[in-house]
MDTraj code that builds the backbone (N, CA, C; nanometers):
import mdtraj as md
import numpy as np

residues = "UNK UNK UNK UNK UNK UNK UNK UNK UNK UNK UNK UNK UNK UNK UNK UNK UNK UNK UNK UNK UNK UNK UNK UNK UNK UNK UNK UNK UNK UNK UNK UNK UNK UNK UNK UNK UNK UNK UNK UNK UNK UNK UNK UNK UNK UNK UNK UNK UNK UNK UNK UNK UNK UNK UNK UNK UNK UNK UNK UNK UNK UNK UNK UNK UNK UNK UNK UNK UNK UNK UNK UNK UNK UNK UNK UNK UNK UNK UNK UNK UNK UNK UNK UNK UNK UNK UNK UNK UNK UNK UNK UNK UNK UNK UNK UNK UNK UNK UNK UNK UNK UNK UNK UNK UNK UNK UNK UNK UNK UNK UNK UNK UNK UNK UNK UNK UNK UNK UNK UNK UNK UNK UNK UNK UNK UNK UNK UNK UNK UNK UNK UNK UNK UNK UNK UNK UNK UNK UNK UNK UNK UNK UNK UNK UNK UNK UNK UNK UNK UNK UNK UNK UNK UNK".split()
xyz = np.array([
    [5.3295, -2.4136, 7.8737],
    [5.3747, -2.4097, 7.7535],
    [5.3742, -2.2415, 7.6950],
    [5.2516, -2.2122, 7.6756],
    [5.2553, -2.0352, 7.6224],
    [5.3189, -1.9666, 7.7501],
    [5.3713, -1.9631, 7.8187],
    [5.4136, -1.8902, 7.9322],
    [5.5945, -1.8988, 7.8882],
    [5.6241, -1.9873, 7.8316],
    [5.7538, -2.0031, 7.7737],
    [5.7882, -1.9344, 7.6529],
    [5.7082, -1.9325, 7.5992],
    [5.6956, -1.8138, 7.4416],
    [5.7010, -1.6756, 7.5017],
    [5.6415, -1.6412, 7.6051],
    [5.6377, -1.5198, 7.6372],
    [5.6928, -1.4867, 7.7593],
    [5.7672, -1.4089, 7.7630],
    [5.8745, -1.3708, 7.9080],
    [5.7599, -1.2867, 7.9744],
    [5.7749, -1.2968, 8.1014],
    [5.6863, -1.2134, 8.1948],
    [5.7732, -1.1079, 8.2445],
    [5.8851, -1.0835, 8.1705],
    [5.9634, -0.9408, 8.2068],
    [5.8695, -0.8308, 8.1866],
    [5.8991, -0.7183, 8.2913],
    [5.8267, -0.5991, 8.2283],
    [5.9370, -0.5367, 8.1682],
    [5.8844, -0.4400, 8.0602],
    [5.9808, -0.3595, 7.9956],
    [5.9654, -0.2412, 8.0457],
    [6.0979, -0.1519, 8.1300],
    [6.0380, -0.0109, 8.1454],
    [5.9987, 0.0506, 8.0597],
    [5.9424, 0.1839, 8.0735],
    [5.9207, 0.2821, 7.9479],
    [6.0426, 0.3178, 7.8807],
    [6.1740, 0.3821, 7.9761],
    [6.2865, 0.4282, 7.9023],
    [6.3155, 0.3187, 7.8322],
    [6.3376, 0.2091, 7.8204],
    [6.4075, 0.0586, 7.7956],
    [6.3381, 0.0733, 7.6602],
    [6.1700, 0.0904, 7.6592],
    [6.0801, 0.0574, 7.5653],
    [6.1287, 0.2023, 7.4371],
    [6.1649, 0.2845, 7.4608],
    [6.1711, 0.4276, 7.4163],
    [6.2820, 0.3752, 7.3557],
    [6.4272, 0.3509, 7.4423],
    [6.5228, 0.3211, 7.3677],
    [6.5214, 0.2296, 7.2551],
    [6.4348, 0.1400, 7.2705],
    [6.4270, -0.0070, 7.1720],
    [6.3567, 0.1228, 7.0262],
    [6.2510, 0.1746, 7.0480],
    [6.1970, 0.2672, 6.9512],
    [6.2769, 0.3317, 6.8750],
    [6.3746, 0.4256, 6.9750],
    [6.4774, 0.5050, 6.9297],
    [6.6045, 0.4072, 6.8134],
    [6.6618, 0.2988, 6.8906],
    [6.6930, 0.2265, 6.7780],
    [6.6567, 0.1858, 6.6550],
    [6.5270, 0.1743, 6.6445],
    [6.4605, 0.1800, 6.5255],
    [6.4285, 0.2792, 6.4314],
    [6.4480, 0.3636, 6.4714],
    [6.4249, 0.5069, 6.4264],
    [6.2893, 0.5547, 6.4228],
    [6.2323, 0.5151, 6.5434],
    [6.0862, 0.5659, 6.5740],
    [6.0878, 0.6748, 6.7137],
    [6.0655, 0.7820, 6.6843],
    [6.0316, 0.8590, 6.7747],
    [5.8840, 0.8743, 6.8012],
    [5.8727, 0.9389, 6.9180],
    [5.7395, 0.9346, 6.9661],
    [5.6019, 1.0388, 6.8671],
    [5.6932, 1.1419, 6.8027],
    [5.6123, 1.2317, 6.7255],
    [5.5653, 1.1356, 6.6203],
    [5.6731, 1.0688, 6.5088],
    [5.6551, 0.9790, 6.4336],
    [5.5545, 0.8703, 6.4355],
    [5.5831, 0.8128, 6.5454],
    [5.4781, 0.7089, 6.5954],
    [5.3271, 0.7666, 6.6220],
    [5.2974, 0.8782, 6.6692],
    [5.1910, 0.9107, 6.6603],
    [5.1140, 0.9998, 6.5511],
    [5.2116, 1.0300, 6.4688],
    [5.1822, 1.0817, 6.2984],
    [5.1385, 0.9349, 6.2529],
    [5.1821, 0.8352, 6.2578],
    [5.1604, 0.6986, 6.1833],
    [5.0472, 0.6312, 6.2351],
    [5.0299, 0.6323, 6.3735],
    [4.8747, 0.6149, 6.3856],
    [4.7796, 0.6901, 6.3489],
    [4.8180, 0.8257, 6.3366],
    [4.6983, 0.9127, 6.3130],
    [4.6720, 0.9053, 6.1922],
    [4.7424, 0.8997, 6.1040],
    [4.7362, 0.8718, 5.9695],
    [4.6617, 0.7111, 5.9326],
    [4.7133, 0.6361, 5.9953],
    [4.6330, 0.5203, 6.0012],
    [4.4915, 0.5099, 6.0171],
    [4.4657, 0.5411, 6.1372],
    [4.3142, 0.6120, 6.2237],
    [4.2463, 0.6700, 6.1052],
    [4.2836, 0.7684, 6.0441],
    [4.2115, 0.8341, 5.9190],
    [4.2057, 0.7567, 5.8209],
    [4.3069, 0.6810, 5.7650],
    [4.2723, 0.5701, 5.6150],
    [4.1608, 0.4745, 5.6634],
    [4.1859, 0.4655, 5.7951],
    [4.0649, 0.3381, 5.8377],
    [3.9248, 0.4392, 5.7925],
    [3.8985, 0.5392, 5.8467],
    [3.7778, 0.6007, 5.8880],
    [3.7720, 0.7040, 5.7470],
    [3.8465, 0.7058, 5.6656],
    [3.8321, 0.7934, 5.5553],
    [3.7065, 0.8057, 5.4442],
    [3.6579, 0.6540, 5.4008],
    [3.5411, 0.6408, 5.4014],
    [3.3764, 0.7146, 5.4190],
    [3.3995, 0.6831, 5.5853],
    [3.2907, 0.7530, 5.6585],
    [3.3077, 0.8963, 5.6659],
    [3.4641, 0.9445, 5.6585],
    [3.4430, 1.1230, 5.6688],
    [3.4337, 1.1726, 5.5363],
    [3.4800, 1.1081, 5.4247],
    [3.4422, 1.1897, 5.2967],
    [3.3285, 1.1342, 5.2243],
    [3.2540, 0.9791, 5.2413],
    [3.2091, 0.9293, 5.2024],
    [3.2416, 0.8516, 5.0829],
    [3.1770, 0.7506, 4.9900],
    [3.2395, 0.6116, 4.9388],
    [3.3112, 0.6895, 4.8141],
    [3.1942, 0.7606, 4.7252],
    [3.2694, 0.8066, 4.6165],
    [3.3926, 0.8928, 4.6213],
    [3.4053, 0.9953, 4.6978],
    [3.5193, 1.0661, 4.7199],
    [3.6455, 0.9706, 4.7777],
    [3.5962, 0.8861, 4.8795],
    [3.7089, 0.7656, 4.9412],
    [3.7893, 0.6683, 4.8253],
    [3.6790, 0.6716, 4.7679],
    [3.7493, 0.5691, 4.6414],
    [3.8733, 0.6099, 4.5243],
    [3.8488, 0.7695, 4.5899],
    [3.9470, 0.8447, 4.4189],
    [4.0284, 0.9900, 4.5344],
    [4.0492, 0.9066, 4.6532],
    [4.1483, 0.9971, 4.7461],
    [4.2389, 0.9026, 4.8334],
    [4.2831, 0.9494, 4.9233],
    [4.3861, 0.9076, 4.9995],
    [4.4597, 0.9965, 5.1150],
    [4.4281, 0.9743, 5.2442],
    [4.5173, 1.0406, 5.3463],
    [4.6864, 1.0044, 5.3116],
    [4.7146, 1.0821, 5.2782],
    [4.8777, 1.0487, 5.2356],
    [4.9683, 1.0758, 5.4372],
    [4.9871, 1.2095, 5.4673],
    [5.0049, 1.2362, 5.5671],
    [4.9888, 1.3332, 5.6794],
    [5.0478, 1.3166, 5.7616],
    [5.0210, 1.4418, 5.9088],
    [5.1307, 1.4921, 5.9556],
    [5.1500, 1.6218, 5.8608],
    [5.3122, 1.6767, 5.9433],
    [5.2581, 1.8318, 5.9681],
    [5.2760, 1.8897, 6.1401],
    [5.2942, 2.0326, 6.1650],
    [5.1126, 2.0751, 6.1630],
    [5.0406, 1.9519, 6.1906],
    [4.8968, 1.9885, 6.1691],
    [4.8512, 1.9913, 6.0516],
    [4.9296, 1.9443, 5.9745],
    [4.8507, 1.9615, 5.8025],
    [4.8227, 1.8299, 5.7998],
    [4.6994, 1.7878, 5.7324],
    [4.6831, 1.6929, 5.6615],
    [4.7021, 1.6831, 5.5342],
    [4.7710, 1.5495, 5.4794],
    [4.7854, 1.5898, 5.3218],
    [4.7466, 1.4691, 5.2436],
    [4.6521, 1.5067, 5.1627],
    [4.5781, 1.4221, 5.0899],
    [4.5846, 1.4106, 4.9530],
    [4.5792, 1.2933, 4.9030],
    [4.6136, 1.2549, 4.7609],
    [4.5170, 1.2421, 4.6858],
    [4.4585, 1.2778, 4.5758],
    [4.3652, 1.2556, 4.4859],
    [4.3827, 1.2145, 4.3765],
    [4.2916, 1.1415, 4.2764],
    [4.2998, 1.0879, 4.1007],
    [4.2855, 1.2197, 4.0508],
    [4.2167, 1.3005, 4.1102],
    [4.2148, 1.4066, 3.9686],
    [4.1657, 1.5353, 4.0455],
    [4.1854, 1.6317, 3.9517],
    [4.1148, 1.7881, 3.9589],
    [4.0035, 1.7930, 4.0648],
    [3.9199, 1.7421, 3.9443],
    [3.7541, 1.7564, 4.0432],
    [3.7783, 1.7250, 4.1557],
    [3.8098, 1.5997, 4.2311],
    [3.8128, 1.5584, 4.3420],
    [3.8691, 1.6441, 4.4279],
    [3.9524, 1.6838, 4.3713],
    [4.0422, 1.7934, 4.4483],
    [3.9363, 1.9060, 4.5189],
    [3.9011, 1.9665, 4.3624],
    [3.8001, 2.0933, 4.4273],
    [3.6995, 2.0566, 4.5101],
    [3.6383, 1.9338, 4.5028],
    [3.5342, 1.8796, 4.5761],
    [3.5610, 1.8805, 4.7292],
    [3.6840, 1.7853, 4.7523],
    [3.7497, 1.7688, 4.9106],
    [3.8051, 1.9069, 4.9272],
    [3.8093, 2.0303, 4.8617],
    [3.8813, 2.1582, 4.9399],
    [3.7345, 2.2028, 4.9723],
    [3.5573, 2.1924, 4.8873],
    [3.4791, 2.2188, 5.0087],
    [3.4066, 2.1373, 5.0931],
    [3.4748, 2.0196, 5.1432],
    [3.4555, 1.9261, 5.2295],
    [3.5482, 1.9691, 5.3350],
    [3.6434, 2.0987, 5.3351],
    [3.7934, 2.0845, 5.4053],
    [3.7211, 2.0893, 5.5476],
    [3.5976, 2.1815, 5.5938],
    [3.5431, 2.2040, 5.7146],
    [3.5372, 2.0403, 5.7801],
    [3.4739, 2.0049, 5.7315],
    [3.4122, 1.9060, 5.7590],
    [3.5332, 1.7592, 5.7985],
    [3.6184, 1.7917, 5.6804],
    [3.7595, 1.6608, 5.7115],
    [3.8343, 1.6975, 5.8075],
    [3.8180, 1.8341, 5.8837],
    [3.9374, 1.8879, 5.9754],
    [3.8217, 1.8713, 6.1348],
    [3.7036, 1.8773, 6.0902],
    [3.5898, 1.8255, 6.2366],
    [3.6274, 1.7154, 6.2549],
    [3.6060, 1.6372, 6.1353],
    [3.6008, 1.4684, 6.1272],
    [3.7049, 1.4220, 6.2486],
    [3.8249, 1.4738, 6.1659],
    [3.9712, 1.4388, 6.1969],
    [3.9652, 1.4728, 6.3622],
    [3.9454, 1.5749, 6.3886],
    [3.9490, 1.6014, 6.5322],
    [3.8730, 1.5100, 6.5993],
    [3.6962, 1.4925, 6.5864],
    [3.6658, 1.3691, 6.6134],
    [3.7446, 1.2388, 6.6395],
    [3.8075, 1.1832, 6.5436],
    [3.8757, 1.0453, 6.5693],
    [4.0181, 1.0637, 6.5957],
    [4.0543, 1.1799, 6.6337],
    [4.2343, 1.2319, 6.6381],
    [4.2542, 1.3084, 6.7616],
    [4.1478, 1.3801, 6.8206],
    [4.1322, 1.4532, 6.9335],
    [4.1691, 1.6159, 6.8498],
    [4.1401, 1.7269, 6.9020],
    [4.1244, 1.8515, 6.8628],
    [4.2799, 1.8865, 6.8489],
    [4.3176, 1.9624, 6.7326],
    [4.4633, 2.0255, 6.6901],
    [4.5300, 1.9532, 6.6394],
    [4.5384, 1.8329, 6.6449],
    [4.5870, 1.7264, 6.5419],
    [4.5612, 1.7960, 6.4006],
    [4.4777, 1.7674, 6.3608],
    [4.4693, 1.8145, 6.2025],
    [4.4229, 2.0173, 6.2162],
    [4.4789, 2.0909, 6.1574],
    [4.4547, 2.2062, 6.1565],
    [4.4143, 2.2478, 5.9926],
    [4.4822, 2.1942, 5.9370],
    [4.4789, 2.2588, 5.8029],
    [4.4919, 2.1411, 5.6598],
    [4.4056, 2.1652, 5.5554],
    [4.4595, 2.0329, 5.4663],
    [4.5332, 2.1092, 5.3408],
    [4.5964, 1.9836, 5.2694],
    [4.6621, 2.0086, 5.1572],
    [4.6502, 1.8828, 5.0775],
    [4.5987, 1.9902, 4.9259],
    [4.5589, 1.8451, 4.8213],
    [4.5913, 1.8293, 4.7211],
    [4.7082, 1.7079, 4.6835],
    [4.7687, 1.7492, 4.5454],
    [4.7376, 1.6251, 4.5139],
    [4.7416, 1.6170, 4.3297],
    [4.6612, 1.5700, 4.2534],
    [4.8098, 1.4089, 4.2425],
    [4.7237, 1.2823, 4.1932],
    [4.8707, 1.2110, 4.1590],
    [4.8080, 1.0518, 4.1762],
    [4.9178, 0.9809, 4.1561],
    [4.8687, 0.8565, 4.1624],
    [4.8499, 0.8079, 4.3278],
    [4.7310, 0.7386, 4.3294],
    [4.6730, 0.6727, 4.4346],
    [4.7356, 0.5180, 4.4705],
    [4.8006, 0.5059, 4.5888],
    [4.8619, 0.3806, 4.6731],
    [4.7723, 0.2861, 4.6572],
    [4.6391, 0.3140, 4.6589],
    [4.5463, 0.2352, 4.6690],
    [4.4697, 0.2407, 4.5576],
    [4.4422, 0.0672, 4.4764],
    [4.3865, 0.0912, 4.3442],
    [4.2741, 0.1552, 4.4087],
    [4.2032, 0.2059, 4.3038],
    [4.0522, 0.2341, 4.3335],
    [3.9712, 0.2187, 4.2151],
    [4.0270, 0.1311, 4.0986],
    [3.9343, 0.1237, 4.0388],
    [3.8452, 0.0369, 4.0297],
    [3.8817, -0.0701, 4.1720],
    [3.7527, -0.1673, 4.2063],
    [3.6564, -0.0881, 4.2838],
    [3.7112, 0.0374, 4.3406],
    [3.5758, 0.1389, 4.4468],
    [3.5131, 0.1991, 4.3269],
    [3.5747, 0.2052, 4.2191],
    [3.5111, 0.2759, 4.1020],
    [3.3861, 0.2108, 4.0470],
    [3.4541, 0.0625, 4.0291],
    [3.3457, -0.0175, 3.9589],
    [3.2113, -0.0700, 4.0716],
    [3.2406, -0.0547, 4.2244],
    [3.2015, -0.0706, 4.3302],
    [3.0722, 0.0292, 4.2987],
    [3.0903, 0.1532, 4.2872],
    [3.0007, 0.2701, 4.2745],
    [2.9375, 0.2825, 4.1383],
    [3.0069, 0.2141, 4.0065],
    [2.9352, 0.2182, 3.9171],
    [2.8105, 0.1093, 3.9404],
    [2.8144, 0.0133, 4.0182],
    [2.7024, -0.0875, 3.9948],
    [2.6232, -0.0426, 4.0733],
    [2.6077, 0.0877, 4.1385],
    [2.5143, 0.1214, 4.2502],
    [2.4336, 0.2073, 4.1273],
    [2.3380, 0.1996, 4.0931],
    [2.2296, 0.2704, 4.0033],
    [2.0901, 0.3069, 4.0853],
    [2.0641, 0.4428, 4.0694],
    [1.9665, 0.5091, 4.0936],
    [1.9305, 0.5430, 4.2300],
    [1.8825, 0.4428, 4.3068],
    [1.8331, 0.4569, 4.4673],
    [1.9123, 0.4235, 4.5357],
    [2.0231, 0.3844, 4.5456],
    [2.1118, 0.2986, 4.6135],
    [2.2466, 0.4202, 4.6115],
    [2.3208, 0.4233, 4.4911],
    [2.3837, 0.5925, 4.4959],
    [2.3286, 0.6745, 4.6121],
    [2.1759, 0.7416, 4.5486],
    [2.1425, 0.8358, 4.6150],
    [2.1455, 0.8307, 4.7400],
    [2.0956, 0.7129, 4.8340],
    [2.0894, 0.6759, 4.9349],
    [2.2200, 0.7274, 5.0036],
    [2.3260, 0.6781, 4.9509],
    [2.4862, 0.7024, 4.9783],
    [2.4970, 0.8384, 5.0012],
    [2.4352, 0.9154, 4.9148],
    [2.4673, 1.0652, 4.8955],
    [2.3642, 1.1217, 5.0576],
    [2.2868, 1.1207, 5.0517],
    [2.1553, 1.1003, 5.1384],
    [2.2322, 1.0949, 5.3043],
    [2.2768, 0.9833, 5.3041],
    [2.3412, 0.9772, 5.4510],
    [2.4639, 1.0433, 5.4551],
    [2.5282, 1.0899, 5.3617],
    [2.6526, 1.1869, 5.3667],
    [2.5952, 1.3032, 5.3959],
    [2.4824, 1.3814, 5.3372],
    [2.3890, 1.4865, 5.3463],
    [2.3833, 1.4579, 5.5132],
    [2.2849, 1.4069, 5.5468],
    [2.2705, 1.3841, 5.6996],
    [2.3507, 1.4513, 5.7818],
    [2.4941, 1.3967, 5.7632],
    [2.5663, 1.4260, 5.8474],
    [2.6476, 1.5328, 5.8549],
    [2.6391, 1.6260, 5.7557],
    [2.6635, 1.7523, 5.7124],
    [2.6222, 1.8749, 5.7935],
    [2.7246, 1.9693, 5.8688],
    [2.6366, 2.0340, 5.9522],
    [2.6451, 2.1913, 5.8378],
    [2.7684, 2.1825, 5.7496],
    [2.7838, 2.3369, 5.7033],
    [2.6882, 2.3573, 5.5776],
    [2.5961, 2.4653, 5.5532],
    [2.4765, 2.4962, 5.5026],
    [2.5090, 2.4725, 5.3740],
    [2.6255, 2.4939, 5.3026],
    [2.7240, 2.5815, 5.1981],
    [2.7066, 2.3945, 5.1169],
    [2.7431, 2.3437, 5.1643],
    [2.8013, 2.2175, 5.1293],
    [2.6581, 2.0967, 5.0773],
    [2.5402, 2.1643, 5.2186],
    [2.4825, 2.0539, 5.2425],
    [2.3915, 2.1229, 5.1022],
    [2.4055, 2.2710, 5.0445],
    [2.3187, 2.3129, 4.9146],
    [2.3471, 2.2074, 4.7907],
    [2.5425, 2.2390, 4.7993],
    [2.5820, 2.1235, 4.7259],
    [2.5158, 2.0034, 4.6953],
    [2.5069, 1.9306, 4.7810],
    [2.4479, 1.7809, 4.7536],
    [2.2982, 1.7856, 4.7257],
    [2.2015, 1.8928, 4.7657],
    [2.1063, 1.9092, 4.7276],
    [2.0803, 1.9147, 4.5781],
    [2.1880, 2.0142, 4.5177],
    [2.1871, 2.0516, 4.3480],
    [2.2334, 1.9147, 4.3205],
    [2.3133, 1.8398, 4.3726],
    [2.3859, 1.6865, 4.3070],
    [2.2546, 1.5948, 4.2556],
    [2.1678, 1.5892, 4.4277],
    [2.0577, 1.4614, 4.4577],
    [1.9656, 1.5421, 4.3513],
    [1.9563, 1.6673, 4.2678],
    [1.8397, 1.6710, 4.1929],
    [1.8430, 1.6388, 4.0636],
    [1.9689, 1.6036, 4.0457],
    [1.9880, 1.5060, 3.8954],
    [1.9961, 1.3549, 3.9146],
    [1.9626, 1.3047, 4.0200],
    [1.9769, 1.1739, 4.0351],
    [1.8026, 1.1314, 4.0504],
])
top = md.Topology()
chain = top.add_chain()
for i, resn in enumerate(residues, 1):
    res = top.add_residue(resn, chain, resSeq=i)
    for name in ("N", "CA", "C"):
        top.add_atom(name, md.element.get_by_symbol(name[0]), res)
traj = md.Trajectory(xyz[None], top)
């Protein structure tokens, strides 16, 4: 019965490509969609929970990763993380897919108010532990220095 539902006919690559083209999907924009989806799923891991809840991956075009943030302060902080974002993007997508970043301020498509509430609930050591976890992954000495300065106030 299961065999009746699924055809056993193999689809040739050219036929599959033709179907995708009829749907307006090219190999390039399919690759972009997969890359954007991958980075969206890994965004919290790449930039940390605080920045992830106030920013989102918007698109990747011609090697430029476009990021949307909720406020100018997050734009500034993500600019400090630029090398890390490019490095981590290469880790998940392959080298050369993301060569630069562009950050814009605007309304996020994902509601970040619940994420803000999650971070507000974390007090004292829990929030500090998140920053320490990010700090341990960071290789850029300037960014490490900034994180250490933040940790001193907690």
